[in-house]
C-alpha positions in Angstrom: -17.6 20.4 -13.7 -19.1 19.4 -17.0 -17.4 16.7 -19.0 -18.3 16.2 -22.7 -18.7 13.2 -25.0 -18.4 10.3 -22.5 -19.4 9.8 -18.9 -16.3 10.6 -16.9 -15.4 9.0 -13.6 -16.3 10.8 -10.5 -15.2 11.8 -7.0 -14.4 9.1 -4.5 -16.0 10.7 -1.5 -13.9 8.9 1.0 -12.7 11.1 3.9 -9.1 9.9 3.5 -7.2 10.8 6.7 -3.6 9.8 6.3 -1.6 11.5 9.1 2.0 11.3 10.2 1.0 10.5 13.8 -2.1 8.4 13.2 -2.3 5.6 15.7 -4.3 3.4 13.4 -1.7 3.8 10.7 1.1 2.9 13.1 -0.4 -0.5 13.8 2.0 -3.2 12.5 5.0 -1.0 12.2 8.3 -2.9 12.8 9.6 -1.2 15.9 12.8 -3.3 15.7 13.7 -1.8 12.3 16.7 0.5 12.5 19.5 2.3 10.6 22.9 1.0 11.4 25.8 3.4 10.5 29.1 1.5 10.3 32.6 3.0 10.4 34.6 3.4 7.3 36.0 0.1 6.0 33.9 -2.0 8.3 30.9 -2.9 6.0 31.7 -6.6 5.7 32.4 -7.1 9.4 29.2 -5.3 10.4 27.1 -7.2 7.8 28.4 -10.5 9.3 27.7 -9.2 12.8 24.1 -8.2 11.9 23.3 -11.5 10.2 24.9 -13.4 13.1 22.6 -11.6 15.6 19.5 -12.5 13.7 19.3 -9.3 11.7 17.2 -9.1 8.5 18.8 -6.6 6.2 16.4 -4.6 4.0 18.7 -2.2 2.3 22.5 -1.5 2.1 23.7 2.1 1.3 27.4 2.0 0.6 27.5 5.8 0.0 26.0 6.4 3.5 28.0 3.6 5.2 24.6 2.2 6.5 22.3 -0.7 6.6 18.5 -0.7 7.2 17.9 -3.8 9.2 15.4 -5.4 11.6 17.1 -6.8 14.8 15.9 -8.6 17.9 15.7 -6.1 20.8 18.5 -7.9 22.8 20.8 -7.8 19.8 20.2 -4.1 19.5 21.4 -3.5 23.0 24.6 -5.5 22.4 25.4 -3.9 19.0 25.1 -0.3 20.2 28.5 -0.5 21.9 30.2 -2.4 19.1 33.4 -0.5 18.1 32.7 -1.0 14.3 29.3 0.7 14.6 29.1 4.5 14.6 25.5 4.7 15.7 22.1 3.1 15.5 18.8 5.0 15.0 15.2 4.1 14.4 14.1 3.6 10.8 11.2 6.0 11.1 7.9 5.3 9.4 6.9 7.5 6.5 3.1 7.9 5.7 1.2 9.4 2.8 -0.2 12.8 3.8 -3.7 13.6 2.7 -6.9 14.7 4.5 -10.0 14.3 2.6 -10.8 15.3 -0.9 -8.4 19.2 -4.1 -7.6 22.0 -7.8 -5.1 25.3 -8.5 -3.5 25.3 -12.0 -4.2 28.9 -12.7 -3.4 29.9 -9.1 0.2 28.8 -9.6 0.3 30.5 -13.1 0.9 27.3 -15.0 -1.3 28.2 -18.0 0.3 31.7 -18.1 3.3 29.8 -19.5 1.7 27.3 -21.9 -1.8 28.6 -22.7 -1.6 32.4 -22.3 -4.7 33.0 -24.5 -6.8 30.4 -22.6 -8.0 28.7 -25.7 -7.4 25.3 -24.3 -4.6 24.6 -26.8 -0.9 24.6 -25.8 0.7 27.7 -27.3 3.1 27.1 -30.2 6.7 27.0 -28.8 5.5 27.3 -25.2 7.4 25.8 -22.3 5.5 22.7 -21.2 7.8 20.6 -19.0 8.9 18.4 -21.9 12.4 17.0 -21.3 12.2 17.0 -17.5 11.6 13.8 -15.5 9.7 14.0 -12.2 9.9 11.1 -9.8 6.8 10.4 -7.7 7.4 8.4 -4.5 3.9 7.3 -3.4 1.3 4.5 -3.9 1.9 4.0 -7.6 -0.2 5.3 -10.5 -3.3 4.0 -12.3 -1.5 3.9 -15.6 -4.7 3.0 -17.5 -6.4 6.3 -16.6 -7.6 8.3 -19.6 -5.8 11.4 -18.3 -2.4 9.7 -18.5 -3.0 8.6 -22.1 0.0 9.9 -24.0 1.9 10.9 -20.9 5.4 9.4 -20.8 5.3 7.0 -17.9 9.0 6.4 -18.2 9.2 3.5 -15.7 9.2 2.7 -12.1 9.8 0.3 -9.2 8.9 -2.3 -8.1 6.7 -4.5 -10.3 3.2 -3.1 -10.1 4.3 0.5 -10.0 1.7 1.3 -12.7 -1.2 0.2 -10.4 -2.6 2.1 -7.5 -4.9 0.5 -4.9 -5.5 3.6 -2.7 -5.5 6.4 -5.3 -3.2 8.8 -3.5 -0.3 8.5 -6.0 -2.6 8.8 -9.0 -4.1 12.0 -7.5 -0.6 13.5 -7.0 0.4 12.5 -10.6 -2.6 14.1 -12.1 -1.9 17.5 -10.5 1.6 17.3 -12.0 1.0 15.9 -15.4 -2.6 15.1 -16.4 -2.9 15.4 -20.2 -4.5 18.4 -21.9 -7.3 16.5 -23.6 -11.0 16.4 -23.6 -11.2 14.4 -20.4 -11.3 15.4 -16.7 -8.5 17.7 -15.6 -5.1 19.1 -16.8 -1.9 19.1 -14.8 0.6 21.9 -14.1 2.5 20.4 -17.0 -0.1 19.6 -19.8 1.0 16.0 -20.0 4.5 16.8 -21.2 6.8 15.9 -18.4 8.1 12.4 -18.0 7.0 10.5 -14.8 9.1 7.9 -13.0 7.0 6.1 -10.3 8.4 4.5 -7.1 5.7 2.6 -5.3 6.3 2.6 -1.5 2.7 2.4 -0.3 0.1 -0.3 -1.0 -3.3 -1.6 0.1 -6.6 0.2 0.1 -5.5 2.7 2.8 -1.9 3.1 1.5 -0.4 1.9 4.8 3.1 3.0 5.7 6.8 2.7 4.7 10.2 3.5 6.3 12.8 6.1 6.0 15.2 3.6 4.5 12.7 2.6 1.9 12.3 6.3 1.2 16.0 6.8 0.8 16.2 3.8 -1.5 13.3 5.2 -3.5 14.9 8.6 -3.8 18.2 7.1 -4.9 16.3 5.1 -7.6 14.7 8.4 -8.7 18.2 10.0 -9.1 19.5 6.9 -10.9 16.6 7.2 -13.4 17.6 10.7 -14.2 14.8 12.6 -12.4 15.5 16.3 -11.7 12.5 16.6 -9.3 11.2 14.3 -6.6 7.7 14.6 -5.3 7.1 13.2 -1.8 3.5 13.7 -0.6 4.3 11.9 2.6 6.1 12.3 5.9 6.7 11.2 9.5 7.1 13.0 12.8 10.6 11.9 13.7 13.8 12.8 11.9 16.6 10.5 10.8 20.2 11.7 10.5 20.9 9.1 7.9 17.9 10.1 5.8 18.9 13.8 6.2 22.4 13.0 4.9 20.9 11.1 1.9 18.7 14.0 0.8 21.6 16.5 1.3 23.7 14.3 -1.0 20.9 14.2 -3.6 20.5 18.0 -3.5 24.3 18.4 -3.8 24.0 16.2 -6.9 21.5 18.4 -8.6 18.2 16.8 -7.6 15.4 19.0 -6.2 13.3 17.1 -3.5 9.9 18.5 -2.6 7.8 17.2 0.3 4.5 17.9 2.2 4.8 20.0 5.4 2.2 17.9 7.2 -1.5 17.9 8.0 -1.6 18.0 11.8 -2.4 21.8 12.0 0.3 22.4 14.6 4.0 23.6 14.8 5.6 20.1 14.8 8.1 19.3 12.1 7.4 16.6 9.5 10.2 14.7 7.7 11.6 14.6 5.0 10.0 18.1 4.4 11.9 19.7 7.4 15.4 18.8 6.2 17.2 21.8 4.8 17.9 20.1 1.5 14.1 19.5 0.9 11.5 22.1 0.0 8.7 22.0 2.6 5.2 22.8 1.1 2.2 24.2 3.0 -1.3 24.3 1.8 -3.6 27.2 1.0 -7.2 27.4 -0.3 -8.6 29.0 -3.4 -8.6 32.4 -1.6 -4.9 32.0 -0.8 -5.7 31.6 2.9 -3.6 29.2 4.9 -5.4 25.8 5.3 -6.2 25.1 8.9 -4.7 21.6 8.7 -1.4 22.7 7.3 1.5 22.6 9.7 3.3 25.8 10.6 7.1 25.5 11.0 10.3 27.4 10.4 11.1 24.9 7.6 8.0 25.7 5.5 9.4 27.2 2.3 6.5 27.5 -0.2 2.8 27.3 -0.3 0.4 25.9 -3.0 -3.2 24.9 -3.4 -4.2 22.1 -1.1 -7.9 22.5 -0.4 -10.5 20.9 -2.7 -8.0 20.0 -5.4 -9.6 18.0 -8.2 -7.4 15.3 -9.7 -7.2 11.8 -11.1 -8.0 8.6 -9.1 -8.7 5.0 -10.1 -12.1 5.0 -8.5 -15.5 5.7 -10.0 -18.1 6.1 -7.2 -20.9 7.6 -9.2 -21.8 9.0 -12.6 -24.4 11.3 -14.1 -25.3 12.1 -17.7 -27.9 14.6 -18.9 -28.8 14.6 -22.6 -25.6 12.7 -23.4 -23.3 15.0 -21.4 -21.4 13.7 -18.3 -21.2 15.7 -15.1 -19.0 15.3 -12.1 -20.9 14.0 -9.1 -20.1 12.1 -5.9 -22.2 9.5 -4.1 -23.7 10.5 -0.8 -22.5 8.0 1.9 -25.2 5.5 2.6 -26.9 5.8 -0.8 -28.6 2.8 -2.5 -26.4 1.3 -5.2 -28.3 1.3 -8.4 -28.8 3.0 -11.9 -31.8 5.1 -12.5 -33.1 7.1 -15.5 -35.8 9.8 -15.7 -36.6 13.3 -16.8 -34.7 16.0 -14.9 -36.9 18.0 -12.5 -36.3 21.0 -10.2 -37.1 20.2 -6.6 -35.9 23.5 -5.1 -34.5 22.5 -1.7 -36.7 19.4 -1.5 -38.1 20.3 1.9 -41.4 18.5 1.3 -42.5 15.6 -0.9 -44.1 16.3 -4.3 -46.1 13.8 -6.4 -45.0 15.6 -9.6 -41.5 14.1 -9.0 -42.6 10.5 -9.7 -40.2 8.7 -12.0 -37.9 11.7 -12.3 -34.3 12.6 -11.4 -34.8 15.5 -8.9 -32.4 18.4 -8.4 -32.2 19.5 -4.7 -30.3 22.5 -3.6 -28.3 22.0 -0.4 -29.7 23.8 2.7 -32.6 24.0 5.2 -32.8 20.3 6.0 -30.5 17.3 6.1 -29.3 15.4 3.0 -31.2 12.3 4.3 -34.5 14.3 4.6 -34.1 15.6 1.0 -33.5 12.1 -0.4 -36.3 10.6 1.6 -38.7 13.3 0.3 -37.7 12.4 -3.3 -38.1 8.7 -2.6 -41.5 9.2 -0.9 -42.6 11.1 -4.0 -41.7 8.2 -6.3 -38.6 9.9 -7.6 -36.0 7.8 -9.5 -32.9 9.5 -8.1 -31.8 12.6 -6.0 -29.1 15.0 -6.9 -28.1 17.4 -4.1 -26.1 20.4 -5.5 -24.1 22.8 -3.4 -25.4 26.2 -2.2 -21.9 27.5 -2.2 -19.1 27.4 -4.9 -17.5 24.0 -5.4 -18.3 20.4 -4.8 -18.8 18.6 -1.5 -19.1 15.2 0.2 -22.0 14.2 2.3 -23.6 11.4 4.2 -27.2 10.2 4.7 -26.3 9.1 8.3 -27.1 5.5 7.5 -28.7 3.4 4.8 -30.8 5.5 2.5 -34.0 4.7 0.6 -33.9 2.6 -2.5 -32.9 5.3 -5.0 -29.4 6.5 -6.1 -28.4 9.8 -4.3 -25.4 11.9 -5.3 -23.9 15.4 -4.7 -22.9 18.0 -7.3 -21.0 21.3 -7.5 -23.0 24.5 -7.3 -22.2 25.7 -10.8 -23.3 22.4 -12.5 -26.4 22.2 -10.4 -27.5 25.8 -11.2 -26.7 25.2 -14.9 -28.8 22.1 -15.2 -31.8 23.7 -13.4 -31.6 26.7 -15.7 -31.3 24.9 -19.0 -31.9 21.1 -18.9 -35.2 20.5 -17.0 -37.1 17.8 -18.8 -34.0 16.3 -20.4 -33.3 12.6 -20.0 -30.9 12.1 -17.0 -29.2 8.9 -15.8 -27.6 8.5 -12.3 -25.4 5.6 -11.3 -24.0 4.8 -7.9 -22.4 1.5 -9.1 -18.6 1.9 -8.3 -15.5 0.7 -10.1 -11.9 0.6 -8.6 -10.1 0.7 -12.0 -11.9 3.4 -13.8 -11.2 7.0 -15.1 -12.0 8.5 -11.7 -11.7 12.1 -10.4 -11.8 13.3 -6.8 -11.5 16.4 -4.7 -8.8 15.9 -2.0 -7.4 18.2 0.7 -3.9 18.1 2.2 -0.4 19.3 2.0 0.0 16.1 -0.1 -2.0 18.0 -2.8 -0.1 21.2 -2.4 3.3 19.4 -2.9 2.7 18.3 -6.6 1.8 21.8 -7.5 5.3 22.9 -6.5 6.9 19.9 -8.1 5.0 20.5 -11.3 6.0 24.2 -11.3 9.6 23.3 -10.7 9.6 20.9 -13.7 7.7 23.3 -15.9 10.1 26.2 -15.3 13.2 23.9 -15.5 12.2 22.6 -18.9 12.9 26.1 -20.3 16.6 25.6 -19.6 17.6 22.2 -18.3 21.1 23.5 -17.7 19.8 25.6 -14.7 20.7 24.1 -11.4 18.5 22.8 -8.6 19.7 25.6 -6.5 18.7 28.2 -9.2 15.3 26.7 -9.6 14.8 26.6 -5.8 15.9 30.2 -5.4 13.7 31.4 -8.3 10.6 29.8 -6.8 11.3 31.4 -3.4 12.2 34.9 -4.7 9.1 35.1 -6.9 6.5 33.5 -4.6 3.5 35.7 -3.8 4.0 36.9 -0.2 1.1 35.9 1.9 0.3 36.6 5.5 3.1 38.1 7.6 5.5 40.1 5.4 8.5 38.0 4.4 9.0 34.4 5.1 6.7 33.0 7.8 5.9 29.7 9.3 2.5 29.3 7.7 3.3 29.8 4.0 7.0 30.2 3.9 8.0 32.7 1.1 4.5 32.5 -0.2 2.4 31.1 -3.1 4.5 29.4 -5.8 4.2 31.2 -9.2 5.4 29.5 -12.4 5.4 32.5 -14.8 7.0 34.8 -12.3 9.8 32.3 -11.6 10.4 31.7 -15.3 10.5 35.4 -16.0 13.0 35.9 -13.1 15.3 33.2 -14.5 15.1 34.4 -18.1 16.0 37.9 -16.9 19.2 36.6 -15.2 18.0 35.5 -11.8 19.2 37.7 -9.0 20.6 40.5 -11.1 18.4 43.5 -10.3 19.3 45.1 -13.6 18.3 42.1 -15.7 20.7 40.3 -18.0 23.0 37.7 -16.6 24.1 37.3 -13.0 26.9 39.7 -13.4 29.6 37.3 -12.3 28.8 37.4 -8.6 31.5 35.8 -6.6 30.5 34.4 -3.2 32.9 34.2 -0.3 32.9 33.5 3.5 33.1 36.7 5.5 33.2 34.9 8.8 32.7 31.6 10.6 32.0 31.4 14.4 32.3 28.0 16.1 30.6 27.3 19.4 31.0 23.9 21.2 28.7 22.8 24.0 28.8 19.6 26.1 26.3 17.4 27.8 28.0 14.8 29.9 30.5 13.1 27.6 28.7 14.3 24.5 29.9 17.4 22.5 28.1 19.3 19.8 29.7 22.0 17.6 27.7 24.8 15.9 29.1 26.8 13.0 27.5 30.1 12.1 28.5 31.3 8.6 28.0 34.6 6.7 28.1 34.6 2.9 28.8 37.8 1.0 29.5 39.0 -2.5 32.6 40.9 -3.8 31.3 44.2 -2.4 30.6 42.7 1.0 26.8 42.6 0.4 25.0 39.8 2.2 23.7 37.0 -0.1 20.4 35.6 0.8 18.9 32.4 -0.8 22.3 30.8 -1.4 22.8 27.1 -1.0 25.8 26.5 1.2 27.5 23.2 1.7 29.4 22.8 5.0 31.5 19.9 6.3 32.7 18.9 9.7 35.9 16.9 10.0 38.2 15.7 12.8 36.4 14.4 15.9 33.1 14.4 14.1 32.4 14.2 10.3 29.5 15.0 8.1 28.4 17.4 5.3 25.1 19.3 5.0 23.6 21.8 2.5 21.6 24.7 3.9 20.2 28.0 2.6 21.3 31.4 3.8 18.7 33.8 5.2 18.1 37.4 4.1 21.2 38.5 6.1 23.4 36.0 4.3 23.7 33.8 7.4 23.4 30.0 7.8 24.0 27.7 10.7 25.3 24.2 10.8 25.2 21.8 13.8 27.4 18.7 14.1 26.3 15.3 15.3 27.2 14.4 18.9 30.8 13.3 19.5 33.0 12.3 22.4 35.5 15.2 22.4 38.5 16.2 20.4 39.3 18.9 17.8 36.8 19.8 15.1 37.3 21.6 11.8 34.4 23.2 9.8 34.8 24.2 6.1 32.4 25.7 3.6 33.1 23.6 0.5 30.6 25.2 -2.0 28.1 28.0 -2.5 25.6 27.9 -5.3 22.4 29.8 -6.2 22.3 33.5 -7.1 26.1 33.5 -7.6 28.5 32.8 -10.4 31.5 31.4 -8.4 32.8 30.6 -4.9 36.0 31.9 -3.5 37.0 29.4 -0.8 39.6 31.6 0.9 39.1 31.8 4.7 36.4 29.1 4.4 37.6 26.9 7.3 37.7 27.3 11.0 38.9 24.9 13.8 38.1 24.9 17.5 
C-alpha cells in the first residue's frame, strides 16, 4: 500500500491473540468479584451489609438494583441466603477479541454511499455518518494519530481515554472513522461520525475487565448520547444482570454491537450472544467464513475480519523509495537499524550475489525460508532486505531467531511487484527502529475487526435520518445483508454480509413495505402466547412462546418484541422474532407461585402495536 508525501507508520507485526478463554489472560482475575442483586427498597440495607462483611464496592446500578462488589469467600456464603438479596452471580471477565493482524470498506458498500464515483472525494450532499455518535468500549484511542486529525473525538472516560497502550481500540476506531485524507486508511465513515471513547482495557496486552465495568461503560455511552456502541470484546460466561442492562439500553434506543468470538467453535460469547446485542462474525476478502470465527445461533451479521488494515499507535518499520513511503512490517528477529542504498532486484534471493553490495534488495517470498533470504543478502554485503509476498496482500514473518546485522522487512505483493517493475536503482531507505506513539498501521484478524465494520455501517446509515429507531436500523441491516453459505440465517454468518448502500436504500424506500413508500401503517398484535412451566427441585422456570402478526394475520419477522414476567418472578427482555413471527422468552428461576407474562411493546417493521390479548398467566 503506497503512501505519498511522508513516511507513514507501518504494521505492528505482533501476533496479538486475545481470547475469551485464554488462561494467560485470566491470570490475576478477581474471582471474588460478583454482582449482588438486591430486592426493591433494600439498597441501603444491602450496602451496609456488604461493607460490614468486608466488601469492596466497584459500581452501584440503581436502575438494575445491583452492586458490583468484591467479597471474601466466607462472606459470600453467608450473604447468598440473606432475605434482602435476590441473587448473587459472578462478575464475569470481559476480554478484547483479536487474533493477529485486518481491511473491507468497499466490501460493506461504504463508499457506494459517500464516494460513488471513486474519485477519493466525498460526494456533495452524501450521507457520511455526520451527526451520529459512536461509543467505543475498548483500550482507548491514540488521539494523536494523523488519521484521527479532524475527527470529532467528543470525549471519553476515564482520564487517559485518548491514549492507547496496546493498539486494539485505535485499530477498531480507524475502521469506523479514519479520516479521508492523504494518510493511511479511511474508515466506513470518512472521519465524519463523532467518537466517544470508554477505556476499559490497559497495559501492553490490553488485559481484562469485568461485566460490571462493561455495563458501567455502556451506560456512560448512552448518557453521552451515543446511538451505537462498539464492543470488540467478550467473555465465555453470561450474566443475567449484564443481559438486563443491554436489554434496557436497546429499549432506550441504543444499538449495541459486539464480537462473536475467536475460538472457532460453537460456544457463545457475551455480550454478543444477548438478544439485545448484534453478534458479528468474521469473513475474509472472498466472503468466506473465517476459520477462527465462532458459529452460534446468536450470530446476526458478518463483516470483514481477516487482514483488516487500520490505525495503531505503533511504528515497527518504515520504507521510502525516491521520497515515497511504503507500508512494510518488520520480520521478527530483525536487526534494529536504518539503512539506505539503491534498490535492487534479488528475485527469490536463493543464493548470494556480490552485485547486491550496499543495496536494498527486493526478495520475493518462496522457495527458501525468510532467514535464508536475509542471510544471503547480508552475506552479499547488502544494506537491507525486503521480502515481498508471492500472493495478494501483506504478511508477517519471523527469522526464527536473531538475524544478521541488516534491517529486514516484509511487504505486500502489489507494492513489491511495482517497485521491481519501476524503481530499481532508486534511492531506498529501510528503518526497523520502532515507536509506540506514532502514526502506525497494522493488519489485524478477528471478530474484533469485523465488529467495527457493522458499527460503522449502522452509524453511516443512521445519519441519513436520525429519527429512525435502533430497531429499524437493526432490521434494515439484517434484511439487506448479502446471504452467505447456507440459505437464510445460519450460525456461521447470520443473515450475511452487512451492506451499507443496500440498507440505506431499503430504509429510504420505506423499510419492510414490499411496494416501496412508507410502512403502510402496519399494526402488530399478539396472535398467541403459550406458557410452559418446568421444575427442578424447588426451582421453577417459565417459558413463553409468542407469535406476532400484522392486521391480516401475516407473521412478522425481524420485529423487536419486549416481554415482561411479573408475579412470582419479574424481569423484562427484548428479543427478535424469527421468519415465522415467533419469539421465545424464558424467566429466571423462582420458588413457585403464579406468573404472568405480557408483551409490552413491538417495534421494527411495524407502525404501531395493539396490546389486546398480550398477557397470559399460568
